[in-house]
TILUM-799708 format. One record per residue (C-alpha): residue in three letters; chain; x negated, y, z. Coordinates in nm, 2 decimals. Layout:
# TILUM-799708
{"ALA"; "A"; {X; Y; Z}}
...
//
This chain:
# TILUM-799708
{"UNK"; "A"; {-12.47; 2.89; -17.89}}
{"UNK"; "A"; {-12.55; 2.60; -18.12}}
{"UNK"; "A"; {-12.86; 2.60; -18.35}}
{"UNK"; "A"; {-12.66; 2.66; -18.67}}
{"UNK"; "A"; {-12.47; 2.96; -18.53}}
{"UNK"; "A"; {-12.79; 3.10; -18.36}}
{"UNK"; "A"; {-12.98; 3.08; -18.69}}
{"UNK"; "A"; {-12.70; 3.26; -18.88}}
{"UNK"; "A"; {-12.68; 3.53; -18.61}}
{"UNK"; "A"; {-13.05; 3.60; -18.61}}
{"UNK"; "A"; {-13.07; 3.61; -18.99}}
{"UNK"; "A"; {-12.79; 3.86; -19.02}}
{"UNK"; "A"; {-12.85; 4.08; -18.72}}
{"UNK"; "A"; {-12.91; 4.44; -18.80}}
{"UNK"; "A"; {-13.14; 4.64; -18.57}}
{"UNK"; "A"; {-12.97; 4.93; -18.40}}
{"UNK"; "A"; {-13.02; 5.26; -18.59}}
{"UNK"; "A"; {-13.20; 5.52; -18.40}}
{"UNK"; "A"; {-13.08; 5.88; -18.40}}
{"UNK"; "A"; {-13.13; 6.23; -18.25}}
{"UNK"; "A"; {-12.86; 6.35; -18.02}}
{"UNK"; "A"; {-12.78; 6.72; -18.09}}
{"UNK"; "A"; {-12.60; 6.90; -17.80}}
{"UNK"; "A"; {-12.40; 7.20; -17.90}}
{"UNK"; "A"; {-12.15; 7.43; -17.73}}
{"UNK"; "A"; {-11.89; 7.62; -17.94}}
{"UNK"; "A"; {-11.83; 7.67; -18.31}}
{"UNK"; "A"; {-12.13; 7.88; -18.40}}
{"UNK"; "A"; {-12.37; 7.64; -18.24}}
{"UNK"; "A"; {-12.20; 7.34; -18.40}}
{"UNK"; "A"; {-12.23; 7.50; -18.75}}
{"UNK"; "A"; {-12.59; 7.60; -18.69}}
{"UNK"; "A"; {-12.67; 7.24; -18.59}}
{"UNK"; "A"; {-12.51; 7.10; -18.91}}
{"UNK"; "A"; {-12.70; 7.35; -19.13}}
{"UNK"; "A"; {-13.03; 7.27; -18.96}}
{"UNK"; "A"; {-13.01; 6.89; -19.05}}
{"UNK"; "A"; {-12.89; 6.92; -19.41}}
{"UNK"; "A"; {-13.16; 6.74; -19.61}}
{"UNK"; "A"; {-13.33; 6.60; -19.29}}
{"UNK"; "A"; {-13.48; 6.25; -19.31}}
{"UNK"; "A"; {-13.33; 6.16; -18.97}}
{"UNK"; "A"; {-12.99; 6.06; -18.85}}
{"UNK"; "A"; {-12.80; 6.27; -18.59}}
{"UNK"; "A"; {-12.51; 6.24; -18.34}}
{"UNK"; "A"; {-12.38; 6.59; -18.27}}
{"UNK"; "A"; {-12.19; 6.64; -17.95}}
{"UNK"; "A"; {-11.94; 6.93; -17.97}}
{"UNK"; "A"; {-11.69; 7.10; -17.74}}
{"UNK"; "A"; {-11.47; 7.17; -18.05}}
{"UNK"; "A"; {-11.15; 6.99; -18.14}}
{"UNK"; "A"; {-11.23; 6.71; -18.38}}
{"UNK"; "A"; {-10.93; 6.77; -18.59}}
{"UNK"; "A"; {-11.05; 7.12; -18.68}}
{"UNK"; "A"; {-11.39; 6.98; -18.77}}
{"UNK"; "A"; {-11.24; 6.73; -19.01}}
{"UNK"; "A"; {-11.02; 7.00; -19.16}}
{"UNK"; "A"; {-11.29; 7.27; -19.19}}
{"UNK"; "A"; {-11.63; 7.10; -19.24}}
{"UNK"; "A"; {-11.81; 6.87; -19.48}}
{"UNK"; "A"; {-12.02; 6.67; -19.23}}
{"UNK"; "A"; {-12.35; 6.56; -19.39}}
{"UNK"; "A"; {-12.40; 6.18; -19.45}}
{"UNK"; "A"; {-12.68; 6.17; -19.18}}
{"UNK"; "A"; {-12.45; 6.31; -18.91}}
{"UNK"; "A"; {-12.18; 6.16; -18.69}}
{"UNK"; "A"; {-11.98; 6.38; -18.44}}
{"UNK"; "A"; {-11.83; 6.33; -18.10}}
{"UNK"; "A"; {-11.64; 6.54; -17.85}}
{"UNK"; "A"; {-11.64; 6.27; -17.58}}
{"UNK"; "A"; {-11.95; 6.29; -17.35}}
{"UNK"; "A"; {-11.87; 5.94; -17.21}}
{"UNK"; "A"; {-11.89; 5.79; -17.55}}
{"UNK"; "A"; {-12.21; 5.96; -17.62}}
{"UNK"; "A"; {-12.36; 5.83; -17.30}}
{"UNK"; "A"; {-12.27; 5.48; -17.41}}
{"UNK"; "A"; {-12.47; 5.52; -17.73}}
{"UNK"; "A"; {-12.78; 5.67; -17.57}}
{"UNK"; "A"; {-12.97; 5.34; -17.57}}
{"UNK"; "A"; {-13.02; 5.40; -17.94}}
{"UNK"; "A"; {-13.12; 5.76; -17.90}}
{"UNK"; "A"; {-13.48; 5.85; -18.00}}
{"UNK"; "A"; {-13.47; 6.21; -17.88}}
{"UNK"; "A"; {-13.24; 6.50; -17.79}}
{"UNK"; "A"; {-13.20; 6.85; -17.93}}
{"UNK"; "A"; {-13.03; 7.11; -17.71}}
{"UNK"; "A"; {-12.89; 7.45; -17.81}}
{"UNK"; "A"; {-12.89; 7.57; -17.45}}
{"UNK"; "A"; {-13.22; 7.52; -17.26}}
{"UNK"; "A"; {-13.11; 7.61; -16.91}}
{"UNK"; "A"; {-12.83; 7.47; -16.70}}
{"UNK"; "A"; {-12.61; 7.77; -16.70}}
{"UNK"; "A"; {-12.32; 7.75; -16.44}}
{"UNK"; "A"; {-12.08; 7.84; -16.72}}
{"UNK"; "A"; {-12.16; 7.54; -16.94}}
{"UNK"; "A"; {-11.88; 7.29; -16.99}}
{"UNK"; "A"; {-11.88; 6.97; -16.77}}
{"UNK"; "A"; {-11.95; 6.74; -17.06}}
{"UNK"; "A"; {-12.25; 6.93; -17.18}}
{"UNK"; "A"; {-12.40; 6.94; -16.82}}
{"UNK"; "A"; {-12.32; 6.57; -16.77}}
{"UNK"; "A"; {-12.51; 6.48; -17.09}}
{"UNK"; "A"; {-12.81; 6.69; -17.00}}
{"UNK"; "A"; {-12.83; 6.51; -16.66}}
{"UNK"; "A"; {-12.80; 6.17; -16.84}}
{"UNK"; "A"; {-13.08; 6.24; -17.10}}
{"UNK"; "A"; {-13.31; 6.38; -16.83}}
{"UNK"; "A"; {-13.26; 6.07; -16.61}}
{"UNK"; "A"; {-13.32; 5.85; -16.92}}
{"UNK"; "A"; {-13.65; 6.04; -16.98}}
{"UNK"; "A"; {-13.57; 6.10; -17.34}}
{"UNK"; "A"; {-13.78; 6.37; -17.51}}
{"UNK"; "A"; {-13.58; 6.69; -17.52}}
{"UNK"; "A"; {-13.63; 6.97; -17.78}}
{"UNK"; "A"; {-13.47; 7.31; -17.73}}
{"UNK"; "A"; {-13.37; 7.52; -18.03}}
{"UNK"; "A"; {-13.23; 7.87; -18.00}}
{"UNK"; "A"; {-12.86; 7.95; -18.02}}
{"UNK"; "A"; {-12.93; 8.31; -18.06}}
{"UNK"; "A"; {-13.20; 8.57; -18.15}}
{"UNK"; "A"; {-13.24; 8.69; -17.80}}
{"UNK"; "A"; {-13.20; 8.44; -17.52}}
{"UNK"; "A"; {-13.35; 8.29; -17.20}}
{"UNK"; "A"; {-13.64; 8.06; -17.25}}
{"UNK"; "A"; {-13.76; 8.25; -17.56}}
{"UNK"; "A"; {-13.79; 8.62; -17.50}}
{"UNK"; "A"; {-13.59; 8.73; -17.20}}
{"UNK"; "A"; {-13.68; 8.78; -16.84}}
{"UNK"; "A"; {-13.59; 9.04; -16.58}}
{"UNK"; "A"; {-13.66; 9.16; -16.23}}
{"UNK"; "A"; {-13.31; 9.17; -16.09}}
{"UNK"; "A"; {-13.29; 9.16; -15.71}}
{"UNK"; "A"; {-12.95; 9.01; -15.70}}
{"UNK"; "A"; {-12.93; 8.68; -15.90}}
{"UNK"; "A"; {-12.62; 8.53; -16.06}}
{"UNK"; "A"; {-12.65; 8.38; -16.40}}
{"UNK"; "A"; {-12.27; 8.36; -16.46}}
{"UNK"; "A"; {-12.23; 8.73; -16.41}}
{"UNK"; "A"; {-12.24; 9.02; -16.65}}
{"UNK"; "A"; {-12.36; 9.25; -16.37}}
{"UNK"; "A"; {-12.64; 9.06; -16.20}}
{"UNK"; "A"; {-12.94; 8.90; -16.37}}
{"UNK"; "A"; {-13.17; 8.61; -16.34}}
{"UNK"; "A"; {-13.45; 8.77; -16.13}}
{"UNK"; "A"; {-13.73; 8.60; -16.32}}
{"UNK"; "A"; {-13.79; 8.39; -16.63}}
{"UNK"; "A"; {-13.53; 8.11; -16.65}}
{"UNK"; "A"; {-13.71; 7.77; -16.70}}
{"UNK"; "A"; {-13.60; 7.53; -16.97}}
{"UNK"; "A"; {-13.53; 7.16; -16.89}}
{"UNK"; "A"; {-13.66; 7.08; -17.24}}
{"UNK"; "A"; {-14.00; 6.93; -17.30}}
{"UNK"; "A"; {-14.06; 7.12; -17.63}}
{"UNK"; "A"; {-13.92; 7.42; -17.81}}
{"UNK"; "A"; {-13.86; 7.49; -18.18}}
{"UNK"; "A"; {-13.77; 7.85; -18.27}}
{"UNK"; "A"; {-13.60; 7.96; -18.58}}
{"UNK"; "A"; {-13.75; 8.31; -18.57}}
{"UNK"; "A"; {-14.08; 8.49; -18.62}}
{"UNK"; "A"; {-14.42; 8.38; -18.74}}
{"UNK"; "A"; {-14.41; 8.05; -18.55}}
{"UNK"; "A"; {-14.05; 7.97; -18.64}}
{"UNK"; "A"; {-13.92; 7.72; -18.89}}
{"UNK"; "A"; {-13.67; 7.97; -19.03}}
{"UNK"; "A"; {-13.30; 8.04; -18.96}}
{"UNK"; "A"; {-13.07; 7.76; -19.07}}
{"UNK"; "A"; {-12.81; 8.00; -19.19}}
{"UNK"; "A"; {-13.06; 8.13; -19.45}}
{"UNK"; "A"; {-13.10; 7.79; -19.62}}
{"UNK"; "A"; {-12.84; 7.85; -19.88}}
{"UNK"; "A"; {-12.66; 7.53; -19.78}}
{"UNK"; "A"; {-12.29; 7.53; -19.70}}
{"UNK"; "A"; {-12.11; 7.29; -19.46}}
{"UNK"; "A"; {-11.77; 7.45; -19.49}}
{"UNK"; "A"; {-11.50; 7.31; -19.71}}
{"UNK"; "A"; {-11.43; 7.52; -20.02}}
{"UNK"; "A"; {-11.20; 7.81; -19.98}}
{"UNK"; "A"; {-11.20; 8.19; -20.00}}
{"UNK"; "A"; {-11.00; 8.47; -19.83}}
{"UNK"; "A"; {-10.88; 8.79; -19.98}}
{"UNK"; "A"; {-10.94; 9.06; -19.72}}
{"UNK"; "A"; {-10.90; 9.44; -19.71}}
{"UNK"; "A"; {-11.18; 9.68; -19.66}}
{"UNK"; "A"; {-11.28; 9.71; -19.30}}
{"UNK"; "A"; {-11.56; 9.80; -19.06}}
{"UNK"; "A"; {-11.65; 9.53; -18.80}}
{"UNK"; "A"; {-11.74; 9.59; -18.44}}
{"UNK"; "A"; {-11.95; 9.32; -18.26}}
{"UNK"; "A"; {-12.02; 9.34; -17.89}}
{"UNK"; "A"; {-12.17; 9.13; -17.61}}
{"UNK"; "A"; {-12.15; 9.36; -17.31}}
{"UNK"; "A"; {-12.08; 9.06; -17.09}}
{"UNK"; "A"; {-12.47; 9.04; -17.10}}
{"UNK"; "A"; {-12.58; 9.19; -16.76}}
{"UNK"; "A"; {-12.81; 9.43; -16.94}}
{"UNK"; "A"; {-12.50; 9.64; -17.00}}
{"UNK"; "A"; {-12.34; 9.79; -16.69}}
{"UNK"; "A"; {-11.99; 9.93; -16.64}}
{"UNK"; "A"; {-12.10; 10.28; -16.75}}
{"UNK"; "A"; {-12.24; 10.14; -17.07}}
{"UNK"; "A"; {-11.91; 9.96; -17.14}}
{"UNK"; "A"; {-11.72; 10.28; -17.09}}
{"UNK"; "A"; {-11.95; 10.48; -17.31}}
{"UNK"; "A"; {-11.94; 10.22; -17.59}}
{"UNK"; "A"; {-11.56; 10.19; -17.58}}
{"UNK"; "A"; {-11.52; 10.57; -17.58}}
{"UNK"; "A"; {-11.75; 10.60; -17.89}}
{"UNK"; "A"; {-11.58; 10.32; -18.08}}
{"UNK"; "A"; {-11.23; 10.47; -18.01}}
{"UNK"; "A"; {-11.35; 10.82; -18.12}}
{"UNK"; "A"; {-11.50; 10.67; -18.44}}
{"UNK"; "A"; {-11.17; 10.50; -18.52}}
{"UNK"; "A"; {-10.96; 10.81; -18.45}}
{"UNK"; "A"; {-11.18; 11.04; -18.66}}
{"UNK"; "A"; {-11.17; 10.78; -18.94}}
{"UNK"; "A"; {-10.80; 10.71; -18.92}}
{"UNK"; "A"; {-10.79; 10.60; -19.29}}
{"UNK"; "A"; {-11.02; 10.30; -19.21}}
{"UNK"; "A"; {-10.95; 9.96; -19.07}}
{"UNK"; "A"; {-11.17; 9.86; -18.77}}
{"UNK"; "A"; {-11.19; 9.49; -18.66}}
{"UNK"; "A"; {-11.35; 9.41; -18.33}}
{"UNK"; "A"; {-11.51; 9.07; -18.27}}
{"UNK"; "A"; {-11.56; 9.06; -17.89}}
{"UNK"; "A"; {-11.77; 8.81; -17.70}}
{"UNK"; "A"; {-11.51; 8.58; -17.53}}
{"UNK"; "A"; {-11.66; 8.65; -17.19}}
{"UNK"; "A"; {-11.60; 9.03; -17.23}}
{"UNK"; "A"; {-11.23; 8.99; -17.15}}
{"UNK"; "A"; {-11.27; 8.75; -16.86}}
{"UNK"; "A"; {-11.15; 8.89; -16.53}}
{"UNK"; "A"; {-11.04; 9.25; -16.48}}
{"UNK"; "A"; {-11.32; 9.44; -16.64}}
{"UNK"; "A"; {-11.29; 9.75; -16.86}}
{"UNK"; "A"; {-11.25; 9.54; -17.18}}
{"UNK"; "A"; {-10.95; 9.36; -17.05}}
{"UNK"; "A"; {-10.75; 9.68; -17.06}}
{"UNK"; "A"; {-10.84; 9.79; -17.42}}
{"UNK"; "A"; {-10.52; 9.68; -17.58}}
{"UNK"; "A"; {-10.31; 9.93; -17.38}}
{"UNK"; "A"; {-10.49; 10.24; -17.52}}
{"UNK"; "A"; {-10.68; 10.15; -17.84}}
{"UNK"; "A"; {-10.62; 10.35; -18.16}}
{"UNK"; "A"; {-10.36; 10.20; -18.40}}
{"UNK"; "A"; {-10.62; 10.13; -18.67}}
{"UNK"; "A"; {-10.84; 9.91; -18.44}}
{"UNK"; "A"; {-10.76; 9.54; -18.41}}
{"UNK"; "A"; {-10.91; 9.27; -18.19}}
{"UNK"; "A"; {-11.01; 8.97; -18.41}}
{"UNK"; "A"; {-10.91; 8.61; -18.36}}
{"UNK"; "A"; {-10.65; 8.35; -18.43}}
{"UNK"; "A"; {-10.45; 8.43; -18.12}}
{"UNK"; "A"; {-10.54; 8.81; -18.12}}
{"UNK"; "A"; {-10.43; 9.11; -18.33}}
{"UNK"; "A"; {-10.56; 9.00; -18.67}}
{"UNK"; "A"; {-10.71; 8.69; -18.83}}
{"UNK"; "A"; {-10.82; 8.61; -19.19}}
{"UNK"; "A"; {-10.79; 8.24; -19.29}}
{"UNK"; "A"; {-11.14; 8.11; -19.36}}
{"UNK"; "A"; {-11.32; 8.37; -19.16}}
{"UNK"; "A"; {-11.36; 8.17; -18.84}}
{"UNK"; "A"; {-11.69; 8.30; -18.69}}
{"UNK"; "A"; {-11.83; 8.64; -18.63}}
{"UNK"; "A"; {-12.09; 8.57; -18.90}}
{"UNK"; "A"; {-11.80; 8.52; -19.15}}
{"UNK"; "A"; {-11.64; 8.86; -19.05}}
{"UNK"; "A"; {-11.97; 9.04; -19.07}}
{"UNK"; "A"; {-12.04; 8.90; -19.42}}
{"UNK"; "A"; {-11.73; 9.07; -19.56}}
{"UNK"; "A"; {-11.75; 9.41; -19.38}}
{"UNK"; "A"; {-11.82; 9.75; -19.53}}
{"UNK"; "A"; {-12.04; 9.84; -19.23}}
{"UNK"; "A"; {-12.07; 9.75; -18.86}}
{"UNK"; "A"; {-12.10; 9.88; -18.51}}
{"UNK"; "A"; {-12.29; 9.65; -18.28}}
{"UNK"; "A"; {-12.47; 9.60; -17.95}}
{"UNK"; "A"; {-12.80; 9.41; -17.95}}
{"UNK"; "A"; {-12.72; 9.04; -18.02}}
{"UNK"; "A"; {-12.78; 8.76; -18.27}}
{"UNK"; "A"; {-12.53; 8.95; -18.49}}
{"UNK"; "A"; {-12.81; 9.19; -18.59}}
{"UNK"; "A"; {-12.98; 8.91; -18.79}}
{"UNK"; "A"; {-12.65; 8.85; -18.97}}
{"UNK"; "A"; {-12.61; 9.21; -19.06}}
{"UNK"; "A"; {-12.97; 9.19; -19.20}}
{"UNK"; "A"; {-12.90; 8.87; -19.39}}
{"UNK"; "A"; {-12.59; 9.01; -19.57}}
{"UNK"; "A"; {-12.74; 9.36; -19.61}}
{"UNK"; "A"; {-12.45; 9.52; -19.41}}
{"UNK"; "A"; {-12.53; 9.87; -19.28}}
{"UNK"; "A"; {-12.48; 9.90; -18.90}}
{"UNK"; "A"; {-12.48; 10.14; -18.61}}
{"UNK"; "A"; {-12.66; 9.99; -18.30}}
{"UNK"; "A"; {-12.56; 10.09; -17.95}}
{"UNK"; "A"; {-12.87; 10.23; -17.76}}
{"UNK"; "A"; {-12.94; 10.20; -17.38}}
{"UNK"; "A"; {-13.26; 10.25; -17.18}}
{"UNK"; "A"; {-13.24; 9.89; -17.06}}
{"UNK"; "A"; {-13.33; 9.74; -17.40}}
{"UNK"; "A"; {-13.62; 9.95; -17.50}}
{"UNK"; "A"; {-13.86; 9.66; -17.55}}
{"UNK"; "A"; {-13.62; 9.49; -17.80}}
{"UNK"; "A"; {-13.55; 9.82; -17.99}}
{"UNK"; "A"; {-13.92; 9.85; -18.05}}
{"UNK"; "A"; {-13.91; 9.53; -18.26}}
{"UNK"; "A"; {-13.65; 9.66; -18.50}}
{"UNK"; "A"; {-13.69; 9.87; -18.81}}
{"UNK"; "A"; {-13.46; 10.10; -19.00}}
{"UNK"; "A"; {-13.21; 10.12; -18.72}}
{"UNK"; "A"; {-12.93; 10.38; -18.69}}
{"UNK"; "A"; {-12.89; 10.42; -18.31}}
{"UNK"; "A"; {-12.61; 10.59; -18.11}}
{"UNK"; "A"; {-12.56; 10.63; -17.73}}
{"UNK"; "A"; {-12.23; 10.82; -17.72}}
{"UNK"; "A"; {-11.93; 10.91; -17.93}}
{"UNK"; "A"; {-12.07; 11.23; -18.08}}
{"UNK"; "A"; {-12.38; 11.04; -18.21}}
{"UNK"; "A"; {-12.17; 10.76; -18.36}}
{"UNK"; "A"; {-11.93; 10.99; -18.54}}
{"UNK"; "A"; {-12.21; 11.21; -18.68}}
{"UNK"; "A"; {-12.44; 10.93; -18.79}}
{"UNK"; "A"; {-12.45; 10.70; -19.09}}
{"UNK"; "A"; {-12.50; 10.32; -19.06}}
{"UNK"; "A"; {-12.82; 10.17; -19.20}}
{"UNK"; "A"; {-12.94; 9.83; -19.31}}
{"UNK"; "A"; {-13.19; 9.72; -19.04}}
{"UNK"; "A"; {-13.46; 9.46; -19.02}}
{"UNK"; "A"; {-13.51; 9.25; -18.71}}
{"UNK"; "A"; {-13.85; 9.15; -18.84}}
{"UNK"; "A"; {-13.77; 8.80; -18.73}}
{"UNK"; "A"; {-13.57; 8.65; -19.03}}
{"UNK"; "A"; {-13.74; 8.37; -19.22}}
{"UNK"; "A"; {-13.60; 8.12; -19.47}}
{"UNK"; "A"; {-13.53; 7.78; -19.32}}
{"UNK"; "A"; {-13.76; 7.48; -19.39}}
{"UNK"; "A"; {-13.60; 7.15; -19.30}}
{"UNK"; "A"; {-13.92; 6.96; -19.37}}
{"UNK"; "A"; {-14.11; 7.16; -19.11}}
{"UNK"; "A"; {-13.82; 7.10; -18.87}}
{"UNK"; "A"; {-13.85; 6.72; -18.93}}
{"UNK"; "A"; {-14.23; 6.74; -18.88}}
{"UNK"; "A"; {-14.20; 6.90; -18.54}}
{"UNK"; "A"; {-13.92; 6.67; -18.44}}
{"UNK"; "A"; {-14.14; 6.37; -18.53}}
{"UNK"; "A"; {-14.43; 6.52; -18.34}}
{"UNK"; "A"; {-14.23; 6.60; -18.03}}
{"UNK"; "A"; {-14.01; 6.29; -18.01}}
{"UNK"; "A"; {-14.30; 6.04; -18.05}}
{"UNK"; "A"; {-14.23; 5.68; -18.12}}
{"UNK"; "A"; {-13.88; 5.54; -18.16}}
{"UNK"; "A"; {-13.99; 5.22; -17.98}}
{"UNK"; "A"; {-13.75; 5.11; -17.71}}
{"UNK"; "A"; {-13.84; 5.21; -17.36}}
{"UNK"; "A"; {-13.72; 4.95; -17.10}}
{"UNK"; "A"; {-13.75; 5.18; -16.81}}
{"UNK"; "A"; {-13.52; 5.44; -16.98}}
{"UNK"; "A"; {-13.28; 5.17; -17.06}}
{"UNK"; "A"; {-13.25; 5.06; -16.70}}
{"UNK"; "A"; {-13.20; 5.42; -16.59}}
{"UNK"; "A"; {-12.93; 5.47; -16.84}}
{"UNK"; "A"; {-12.75; 5.15; -16.74}}
{"UNK"; "A"; {-12.73; 5.29; -16.39}}
{"UNK"; "A"; {-12.56; 5.62; -16.48}}
{"UNK"; "A"; {-12.31; 5.52; -16.75}}
//
């Protein structure tokens, strides 16, 4: 390179812009990530398992965010990454290949990793068990002990030490649009979680069916966890004998309302709900939707943290009781400045780390 060209190059060279990498898995986690960085002083690259065309159609991506669904492309950009945020803090065997590959890459690069919750109740924050048979991909067997996080730090949305729940910020990242929907009751379940055994699933299904039959004038919409219908469990046979006024929700299922793409959306428009213990409880609380909560002995410690709950354990109790607006005692308004402060504290300096660079070059 001659002196004149070299001088021009040096004078016009722009230093690479540092960013935080945000690892998400699924629609709900992606939207939560977007909401958490609206108004942030940092730039973010969000990795998603979603189809990029649907993101372009449905979301207004903030100016400080870029998005990718290609883990190989994200790896190629890691040299400019100042830190990583992950929505799943343990390497679950059911995570997609791209997510797991990126986790391995950022760990090898020794980038600071910060875990944020993807739900109100999850491993690494408030769950552990004493199962004797361990299988994290199962809805029958447990973890056996507290599941360790691969992250260096944790930021929680909830409780006294939390920075607040991003969905409570008042911001919207969805493109404008509204849906006209009928009156309905919503059912939200996650019995794929091993805390619910086969007998609990049967009791819950029986109670829901009886509620629908007794209230045949009402429309019931069931938002199932996707894992509930995997394999040949009880839930996979529901369609063959469910009441005619009960519909499974989803674009490829019995019923779908344009613009209501997440369980949170469906909860927000419901008259009342029926639910197992899950993050959905905090959405019922946010929108002031009364709800019945399924009760089992396995979750007594979590039940004790709730207030104003209408519990049921069987069909008779569900039919006879009225839903109530509960409090999780965990909900807190989101503070993006506090989120930024903790990120800055945990991530440290943005200065280049030559050792990390060499490690990265070896794994691309």
